[in-house]
C-alpha positions as CSV (number, residue, x, y, z in Angstrom):
1,M,6.3,-13.1,-11.2
2,D,4.1,-16.2,-10.8
3,V,1.1,-14.9,-9.0
4,K,-0.2,-18.5,-8.4
5,D,2.9,-19.4,-6.4
6,A,2.0,-20.3,-2.8
7,T,4.5,-17.8,-1.4
8,V,3.1,-15.0,-3.5
9,Q,-0.4,-15.9,-2.6
10,A,0.4,-15.9,1.1
11,A,2.0,-12.4,0.8
12,L,-0.9,-11.2,-1.2
13,R,-3.4,-12.5,1.3
14,Q,-1.5,-10.7,4.1
15,A,-1.3,-7.5,2.1
16,C,-5.0,-7.6,1.4
17,E,-5.8,-8.0,5.1
18,D,-3.4,-5.1,6.0
19,A,-5.2,-2.8,3.5
20,G,-8.7,-4.1,4.2
21,L,-9.1,-5.2,0.6
22,P,-11.6,-8.1,0.4
23,G,-10.0,-11.4,-0.6
24,S,-12.4,-11.7,-3.5
25,L,-10.6,-8.7,-5.1
26,R,-7.1,-10.2,-4.9
27,G,-7.2,-11.0,-8.6
28,C,-7.3,-7.3,-9.4
29,V,-3.7,-7.0,-8.0
30,Y,-2.3,-9.7,-10.3
31,P,-1.5,-7.4,-13.2
32,L,0.5,-5.1,-10.9
33,L,2.5,-8.0,-9.5
34,R,3.1,-9.4,-13.0
35,D,4.7,-6.1,-13.9
36,P,6.1,-4.8,-10.6
37,E,8.3,-2.1,-12.1
38,G,5.8,-1.0,-14.8
39,E,3.5,1.9,-14.9
40,W,0.6,1.4,-12.7
41,P,-2.7,3.3,-13.2
42,P,-3.4,6.2,-10.7
43,C,-6.6,6.9,-8.9
44,C,-9.1,8.5,-11.3
45,G,-11.1,10.2,-8.6
46,G,-14.2,8.5,-9.7
47,G,-14.9,6.6,-6.5
48,C,-14.2,3.2,-8.0
49,M,-14.2,0.1,-5.9
50,P,-11.6,-1.1,-5.7
51,C,-9.6,2.1,-6.2
52,A,-6.4,1.9,-8.2
53,S,-4.5,3.5,-5.4
54,T,-5.7,0.7,-3.0
55,L,-4.6,-1.9,-5.5
56,A,-1.3,-0.2,-5.8
57,D,-0.9,-0.1,-2.0
58,V,-1.7,-3.9,-1.8
59,A,0.8,-4.6,-4.6
60,V,3.5,-2.5,-2.9
61,R,2.9,-4.3,0.4
62,T,2.9,-7.7,-1.3
63,L,6.3,-6.9,-2.9
64,E,7.7,-5.7,0.5
65,L,6.5,-9.0,2.2
66,L,8.2,-11.0,-0.6
67,G,11.5,-9.0,0.0
68,T,11.4,-7.5,-3.5
69,P,10.2,-3.9,-2.9
70,R,9.1,-1.8,-5.9
71,R,12.0,0.3,-7.2
72,A,10.1,2.2,-9.9
73,P,8.5,5.4,-8.9
74,L,5.7,4.7,-6.5
75,P,2.2,5.9,-7.4
76,P,1.1,9.1,-5.6
77,G,-0.7,8.2,-2.5
């Protein structure tokens, strides 16, 4: 997926707003969008910001907005 595509960027902006993820952290979601059916890292429980589960939530929402929902197992959440 071309994460620089205007349609992808618009969906990602909306997903970030929906999840409360600051726009400055959008780039952290790019690896997940580039490999939408790959293995995504789970939350480590270490209180990281941004949390891997938040990034996964944003990626899942972005894919839904694009009409290409994730079909691989969703991360626990």
